Kinemage of the C-alpha trace (Angstrom):
@kinemage 1
@onewidth
@group {chain A} dominant
@subgroup {mainchain}
@vectorlist {calphas} color= white
{ca unk a 1} P 37.800 77.984 -60.035
{ca unk a 2} L 37.178 74.337 -60.453
{ca unk a 3} L 40.060 71.728 -59.114
{ca unk a 4} L 40.735 68.992 -61.507
{ca unk a 5} L 39.421 65.807 -59.735
{ca unk a 6} L 42.482 63.725 -59.108
{ca unk a 7} L 40.892 60.870 -57.701
{ca unk a 8} L 37.637 58.913 -57.532
{ca unk a 9} L 37.199 56.760 -54.545
{ca unk a 10} L 34.543 53.873 -55.634
{ca unk a 11} L 32.427 52.355 -53.054
{ca unk a 12} L 30.242 49.393 -54.035
{ca unk a 13} L 27.631 49.329 -51.099
{ca unk a 14} L 25.208 46.459 -50.223
{ca unk a 15} L 23.922 45.865 -46.842
{ca unk a 16} L 26.201 47.867 -45.274
{ca unk a 17} L 23.982 50.149 -42.831
{ca unk a 18} L 26.451 49.361 -39.888
{ca unk a 19} L 29.805 50.236 -41.476
{ca unk a 20} L 28.933 52.806 -44.400
{ca unk a 21} L 29.130 56.057 -42.496
{ca unk a 22} L 32.324 55.206 -41.065
{ca unk a 23} L 33.654 54.251 -44.311
{ca unk a 24} L 32.728 57.181 -46.154
{ca unk a 25} L 33.709 59.561 -43.337
{ca unk a 26} L 37.373 58.053 -43.479
{ca unk a 27} L 37.369 58.857 -47.247
{ca unk a 28} L 36.025 62.353 -47.212
{ca unk a 29} L 38.201 63.495 -44.330
{ca unk a 30} L 41.554 62.915 -46.485
{ca unk a 31} L 44.505 65.086 -45.768
{ca unk a 32} L 47.575 65.804 -48.082
{ca unk a 33} L 45.081 66.380 -51.173
{ca unk a 34} L 42.677 69.156 -51.425
{ca unk a 35} L 39.057 68.528 -50.571
{ca unk a 36} L 37.651 69.318 -54.198
{ca unk a 37} L 40.327 67.238 -55.830
{ca unk a 38} L 38.773 64.166 -55.150
{ca unk a 39} L 35.092 62.555 -55.379
{ca unk a 40} L 33.512 59.655 -53.631
{ca unk a 41} L 31.050 57.476 -55.642
{ca unk a 42} L 28.708 55.335 -53.681
{ca unk a 43} L 26.831 52.529 -55.927
{ca unk a 44} L 24.253 51.286 -53.809
{ca unk a 45} L 23.721 47.555 -55.164
{ca unk a 46} L 19.897 47.140 -54.203
{ca unk a 47} L 20.580 47.091 -50.477
{ca unk a 48} L 17.277 46.032 -48.557
{ca unk a 49} L 18.632 47.694 -45.239
{ca unk a 50} L 19.089 51.371 -44.476
{ca unk a 51} L 22.421 51.470 -46.840
{ca unk a 52} L 20.746 53.592 -49.585
{ca unk a 53} L 19.073 56.061 -47.157
{ca unk a 54} L 22.397 56.611 -45.322
{ca unk a 55} L 24.001 57.069 -48.813
{ca unk a 56} L 21.618 59.807 -49.817
{ca unk a 57} L 21.956 61.399 -46.387
{ca unk a 58} L 25.780 61.503 -46.737
{ca unk a 59} L 25.594 63.022 -50.039
{ca unk a 60} L 23.154 65.647 -48.865
{ca unk a 61} L 25.493 66.604 -45.995
{ca unk a 62} L 28.612 66.723 -48.009
{ca unk a 63} L 27.026 67.888 -50.992
{ca unk a 64} L 26.631 65.814 -54.333
{ca unk a 65} L 29.859 67.383 -56.004
{ca unk a 66} L 31.619 65.488 -53.168
{ca unk a 67} L 29.655 62.335 -52.846
{ca unk a 68} L 27.976 60.858 -55.737
{ca unk a 69} L 25.232 58.314 -55.217
{ca unk a 70} L 23.884 55.679 -57.796
{ca unk a 71} L 21.186 53.157 -56.707
{ca unk a 72} L 20.811 50.202 -59.017
{ca unk a 73} L 19.269 46.802 -59.095
{ca unk a 74} L 21.643 44.053 -57.665
{ca unk a 75} L 24.178 43.301 -60.033
{ca unk a 76} L 27.352 42.053 -57.455
{ca unk a 77} L 30.348 43.783 -56.495
{ca unk a 78} L 31.741 43.751 -59.951
{ca unk a 79} L 28.611 45.623 -61.347
{ca unk a 80} L 28.679 48.136 -58.903
{ca unk a 81} L 32.167 48.924 -59.431
{ca unk a 82} L 32.032 48.972 -63.299
{ca unk a 83} L 28.931 51.539 -62.558
{ca unk a 84} L 31.321 53.494 -60.550
{ca unk a 85} L 33.950 53.378 -63.075
{ca unk a 86} L 31.437 54.646 -65.536
{ca unk a 87} L 30.724 57.656 -63.445
{ca unk a 88} L 34.146 58.427 -62.315
{ca unk a 89} L 35.662 61.657 -63.422
{ca unk a 90} L 39.084 61.489 -61.811
{ca unk a 91} L 42.413 61.056 -63.053
{ca unk a 92} L 43.031 58.076 -60.999
{ca unk a 93} L 40.490 55.667 -59.296
{ca unk a 94} L 40.572 53.739 -56.023
{ca unk a 95} L 38.504 51.077 -54.525
{ca unk a 96} L 37.122 50.757 -50.970
{ca unk a 97} L 34.741 48.332 -49.586
{ca unk a 98} L 31.947 49.649 -47.705
{ca unk a 99} L 32.723 47.851 -44.348
{ca unk a 100} L 36.421 49.235 -44.356
{ca unk a 101} L 38.002 52.410 -43.755
{ca unk a 102} L 41.133 54.220 -44.934
{ca unk a 103} L 43.595 56.239 -43.048
{ca unk a 104} L 43.758 60.102 -43.446
{ca unk a 105} L 46.761 60.058 -45.673
{ca unk a 106} L 45.950 56.833 -47.608
{ca unk a 107} L 45.343 58.275 -51.084
{ca unk a 108} L 47.864 61.227 -50.716
{ca unk a 109} L 50.602 58.506 -49.757
{ca unk a 110} L 49.615 56.924 -53.313
{ca unk a 111} L 49.246 59.978 -55.015
{ca unk a 112} L 52.756 61.459 -54.445
{ca unk a 113} L 54.271 58.492 -56.309
{ca unk a 114} L 51.974 58.367 -59.221
{ca unk a 115} L 52.508 60.015 -62.698
{ca unk a 116} L 51.257 60.158 -66.393
{ca unk a 117} L 53.417 56.742 -67.058
{ca unk a 118} L 52.033 54.913 -63.865
{ca unk a 119} L 48.990 52.543 -64.684
{ca unk a 120} L 48.700 51.152 -60.973
{ca unk a 121} L 50.360 52.415 -57.891
{ca unk a 122} L 49.998 49.591 -55.388
{ca unk a 123} L 50.111 51.342 -51.581
{ca unk a 124} L 49.222 47.919 -50.001
{ca unk a 125} L 52.869 46.043 -49.819
{ca unk a 126} L 54.931 45.426 -46.951
{ca unk a 127} L 58.183 47.181 -48.132
{ca unk a 128} L 60.721 49.617 -47.161
{ca unk a 129} L 61.194 51.760 -50.217
{ca unk a 130} L 59.321 52.303 -53.397
{ca unk a 131} L 60.026 50.728 -56.690
{ca unk a 132} L 59.162 50.470 -60.146
{ca unk a 133} L 57.807 47.145 -61.971
{ca unk a 134} L 56.979 46.022 -65.442
{ca unk a 135} L 53.358 44.624 -65.776
{ca unk a 136} L 54.980 41.087 -66.010
{ca unk a 137} L 57.044 41.596 -62.926
{ca unk a 138} L 54.305 42.698 -60.834
{ca unk a 139} L 52.164 39.739 -61.759
{ca unk a 140} L 54.957 37.370 -60.611
{ca unk a 141} L 56.332 39.169 -57.522
{ca unk a 142} L 52.867 40.567 -56.173
{ca unk a 143} L 49.738 39.523 -57.938
{ca unk a 144} L 50.626 35.615 -57.785
{ca unk a 145} L 52.120 36.058 -54.116
{ca unk a 146} L 48.658 36.677 -52.675
{ca unk a 147} L 48.289 40.388 -53.695
{ca unk a 148} L 44.876 39.604 -55.388
{ca unk a 149} L 42.967 42.663 -53.857
{ca unk a 150} L 42.068 46.078 -55.493
{ca unk a 151} L 41.848 48.029 -52.439
{ca unk a 152} L 44.978 50.093 -51.215
{ca unk a 153} L 45.864 50.893 -54.966
{ca unk a 154} L 45.252 53.741 -57.511
{ca unk a 155} L 44.391 53.179 -61.270
{ca unk a 156} L 45.152 55.435 -64.246
{ca unk a 157} L 41.417 55.827 -65.166
{ca unk a 158} L 42.558 56.683 -68.891
{ca unk a 159} L 44.230 53.338 -69.297
{ca unk a 160} L 41.383 51.414 -67.846
{ca unk a 161} L 39.036 53.023 -70.357
{ca unk a 162} L 41.518 52.756 -73.350
{ca unk a 163} L 42.113 49.119 -72.533
{ca unk a 164} L 38.270 48.430 -71.830
{ca unk a 165} L 39.441 46.982 -68.375
{ca unk a 166} L 36.468 46.290 -66.180
{ca unk a 167} L 35.410 43.817 -63.599
{ca unk a 168} L 34.061 40.330 -64.660
{ca unk a 169} L 30.367 40.397 -63.505
{ca unk a 170} L 28.972 37.026 -62.519
{ca unk a 171} L 31.801 36.085 -59.970
{ca unk a 172} L 31.289 36.274 -56.300
{ca unk a 173} L 35.081 35.536 -55.663
{ca unk a 174} L 38.132 36.187 -57.592
{ca unk a 175} L 36.776 39.134 -59.610
{ca unk a 176} L 39.659 41.411 -58.313
{ca unk a 177} L 42.383 38.768 -59.277
{ca unk a 178} L 41.297 38.986 -62.813
{ca unk a 179} L 41.055 42.640 -62.607
{ca unk a 180} L 44.478 43.247 -61.480
{ca unk a 181} L 45.828 40.635 -64.141
{ca unk a 182} L 44.149 42.900 -67.008
{ca unk a 183} L 45.856 45.885 -65.621
{ca unk a 184} L 49.066 44.356 -65.474
{ca unk a 185} L 49.060 42.583 -68.648
{ca unk a 186} L 48.083 45.693 -70.385
{ca unk a 187} L 51.307 47.220 -69.257
{ca unk a 188} L 52.919 44.332 -70.186
{ca unk a 189} L 56.934 44.824 -70.358
{ca unk a 190} L 56.481 48.517 -69.871
{ca unk a 191} L 57.482 49.785 -66.129
{ca unk a 192} L 54.459 51.353 -65.368
{ca unk a 193} L 53.354 49.878 -61.974
{ca unk a 194} L 54.902 51.588 -58.718
{ca unk a 195} L 54.920 49.564 -55.507
{ca unk a 196} L 55.292 51.970 -52.657
{ca unk a 197} L 55.297 51.408 -48.845
{ca unk a 198} L 51.770 51.379 -47.040
{ca unk a 199} L 51.329 53.895 -44.315
{ca unk a 200} L 50.322 52.960 -40.811
{ca unk a 201} L 47.201 51.371 -41.253
{ca unk a 202} L 46.313 53.108 -44.511
{ca unk a 203} L 43.797 50.577 -45.350
{ca unk a 204} L 41.732 49.029 -42.409
{ca unk a 205} L 40.692 45.768 -43.788
{ca unk a 206} L 37.405 44.519 -41.850
{ca unk a 207} L 37.486 40.792 -41.261
{ca unk a 208} L 33.969 40.274 -42.160
{ca unk a 209} L 32.840 37.083 -40.946
{ca unk a 210} L 29.918 36.866 -43.438
{ca unk a 211} L 32.481 37.366 -46.337
{ca unk a 212} L 32.385 35.345 -49.321
{ca unk a 213} L 35.583 33.443 -48.208
{ca unk a 214} L 34.110 32.425 -45.129
{ca unk a 215} L 30.289 31.537 -46.175
{ca unk a 216} L 29.377 28.186 -46.121
{ca unk a 217} L 29.237 25.985 -49.179
{ca unk a 218} L 26.976 27.202 -52.045
{ca unk a 219} L 27.223 26.797 -55.691
{ca unk a 220} L 29.009 30.312 -56.192
{ca unk a 221} L 31.936 28.879 -54.142
{ca unk a 222} L 32.864 27.252 -57.461
{ca unk a 223} L 33.513 30.671 -58.652
{ca unk a 224} L 37.147 30.290 -57.245
{ca unk a 225} L 37.977 27.455 -59.589
{ca unk a 226} L 36.618 29.460 -62.473
{ca unk a 227} L 38.630 32.561 -61.396
{ca unk a 228} L 41.925 30.341 -61.570
{ca unk a 229} L 41.237 28.550 -64.671
{ca unk a 230} L 40.453 32.102 -66.213
{ca unk a 231} L 43.713 33.372 -64.666
{ca unk a 232} L 45.726 30.686 -66.212
{ca unk a 233} L 44.147 31.102 -69.651
{ca unk a 234} L 45.179 35.011 -69.452
{ca unk a 235} L 48.845 34.258 -68.595
{ca unk a 236} L 49.206 31.430 -71.122
{ca unk a 237} L 48.425 33.992 -73.882
{ca unk a 238} L 51.843 35.835 -72.832
{ca unk a 239} L 53.723 32.504 -71.614
{ca unk a 240} L 56.897 33.730 -73.505
{ca unk a 241} L 57.163 36.688 -70.985
{ca unk a 242} L 56.154 34.821 -67.748
{ca unk a 243} L 58.491 32.475 -65.768
{ca unk a 244} L 57.848 28.959 -65.518
{ca unk a 245} L 57.769 29.191 -61.886
{ca unk a 246} L 54.672 31.744 -62.239
{ca unk a 247} L 52.736 28.812 -63.820
{ca unk a 248} L 53.780 26.311 -60.763
{ca unk a 249} L 52.143 29.375 -58.490
{ca unk a 250} L 49.018 29.213 -60.449
{ca unk a 251} L 48.826 25.503 -60.281
{ca unk a 252} L 49.548 25.402 -56.344
{ca unk a 253} L 46.718 27.893 -56.236
{ca unk a 254} L 44.147 26.042 -58.094
{ca unk a 255} L 45.076 22.955 -56.133
{ca unk a 256} L 44.692 24.710 -52.697
{ca unk a 257} L 41.405 26.352 -54.195
{ca unk a 258} L 40.127 22.956 -55.092
{ca unk a 259} L 40.913 21.458 -51.712
{ca unk a 260} L 39.094 24.485 -49.999
{ca unk a 261} L 36.121 23.907 -52.112
{ca unk a 262} L 36.075 20.090 -51.314
{ca unk a 263} L 36.604 21.119 -47.614
{ca unk a 264} L 33.387 23.505 -47.641
{ca unk a 265} L 31.265 20.751 -49.253
{ca unk a 266} L 32.515 18.123 -46.506
{ca unk a 267} L 31.387 20.041 -43.745
{ca unk a 268} L 27.855 20.744 -44.677
{ca unk a 269} L 25.741 18.435 -42.570
{ca unk a 270} L 24.099 15.687 -44.653
{ca unk a 271} L 20.612 17.162 -43.451
{ca unk a 272} L 21.352 20.166 -45.421
{ca unk a 273} L 23.505 18.916 -48.274
{ca unk a 274} L 22.438 19.131 -51.881
{ca unk a 275} L 23.893 15.770 -52.848
{ca unk a 276} L 24.049 16.690 -56.630
{ca unk a 277} L 25.369 20.053 -55.964
{ca unk a 278} L 28.014 18.499 -53.675
{ca unk a 279} L 28.839 15.838 -56.339
{ca unk a 280} L 29.053 18.452 -59.222
{ca unk a 281} L 31.430 20.355 -56.583
{ca unk a 282} L 33.780 17.621 -55.899
{ca unk a 283} L 34.277 16.474 -59.415
{ca unk a 284} L 34.843 19.944 -60.530
{ca unk a 285} L 37.267 20.495 -57.952
{ca unk a 286} L 39.107 16.988 -58.622
{ca unk a 287} L 39.148 17.988 -62.320
{ca unk a 288} L 40.960 21.062 -61.290
{ca unk a 289} L 43.448 19.280 -59.120
{ca unk a 290} L 44.094 16.936 -62.117
{ca unk a 291} L 44.759 19.501 -64.282
{ca unk a 292} L 47.105 21.477 -61.939
{ca unk a 293} L 49.300 18.405 -61.101
{ca unk a 294} L 50.158 18.169 -65.193
{ca unk a 295} L 52.275 21.396 -64.253
{ca unk a 296} L 55.604 20.233 -63.784
{ca unk a 297} L 56.856 21.036 -60.329
{ca unk a 298} L 53.278 21.729 -58.897
{ca unk a 299} L 53.258 18.749 -56.577
{ca unk a 300} L 56.567 19.388 -55.293
{ca unk a 301} L 55.994 22.960 -54.351
{ca unk a 302} L 53.177 21.886 -52.144
{ca unk a 303} L 53.451 21.629 -48.348
{ca unk a 304} L 53.632 18.157 -46.941
{ca unk a 305} L 50.273 18.328 -45.391
{ca unk a 306} L 48.720 19.308 -48.744
{ca unk a 307} L 50.559 16.729 -50.411
{ca unk a 308} L 49.119 14.092 -48.208
{ca unk a 309} L 45.536 15.532 -48.852
{ca unk a 310} L 45.905 15.468 -52.762
{ca unk a 311} L 47.315 11.706 -52.479
{ca unk a 312} L 44.115 10.659 -50.292
{ca unk a 313} L 41.923 12.461 -52.617
{ca unk a 314} L 43.451 10.990 -55.672
{ca unk a 315} L 42.910 7.541 -54.354
{ca unk a 316} L 39.468 8.032 -53.151
{ca unk a 317} L 37.610 11.402 -53.394
{ca unk a 318} L 34.852 9.848 -51.224
{ca unk a 319} L 37.204 8.870 -48.576
{ca unk a 320} L 38.918 12.228 -48.511
{ca unk a 321} L 35.445 14.050 -47.980
{ca unk a 322} L 34.463 11.420 -45.157
{ca unk a 323} L 37.921 11.908 -43.380
{ca unk a 324} L 37.766 15.421 -43.849
{ca unk a 325} L 34.233 15.886 -42.398
{ca unk a 326} L 35.293 13.480 -39.130
{ca unk a 327} L 38.379 15.464 -38.486
{ca unk a 328} L 36.472 18.970 -38.857
{ca unk a 329} L 33.589 17.406 -36.434
{ca unk a 330} L 36.237 16.511 -33.632
């Protein structure tokens, strides 16, 4: 007798030979849910290490009904996740990164709260009791409060398919935020989002020192600016349902992101710096800061330290870059 697949766990895989096996083992040993009621989908995104081999070995070991493997040419994490969505057969989908692990009760903890009317079940929040939100409320209370990751969540696959919600490809940073916004916006005023208390160590996030947010500056780092620009555009389409302060939050995020980009540029050694790219990055970041400051209340919402940074940058971008580099070089 075939059991309905309740959850498809999608894992994009790239250069993860050291962590992949532990990650997958944490997924296939879930408790509180029947073993044949979930599937693990590994999308090897053109790995050049042993990741592809390990993925195939795991599928052979646990069975290809339990672990599905797809090898593709490198499309980035968004492309790999989108392939996973195409392959998924579960009622719900959940995303896990290949260098992370989940607790044995992670999926069951979220699944017990999910139902036909729940488009998103968020089990990553630090709260005491579950409650239900509209899509718009979720954006204001969680997405714009730094809950911009897709891990630790269940998504109703039918809704993703009906609304054609996928990850934006071509971004190296920020794809999670845009995906979450699309999901929440599809729900709108309807109360189809459940936020539930996270279990102890339900999602064990790996603090990857080579992660995108910690990497030294490169052109793709400008994706952060693009991400928040697109987020603002999405929210403006439904501005009548979103509080004014939410746009202040977006503006503040744009300013902080722009300052981060400028800081990344500043600390690149002169003999390694691409001057044209550096100028482009500083200009793009400056344009985003000036745009964000047009939002009433944005400057006032900044911390004192960030206000000083913005003032110095507005006076002289070159001076700010030099001062930042000198400070970091101490």
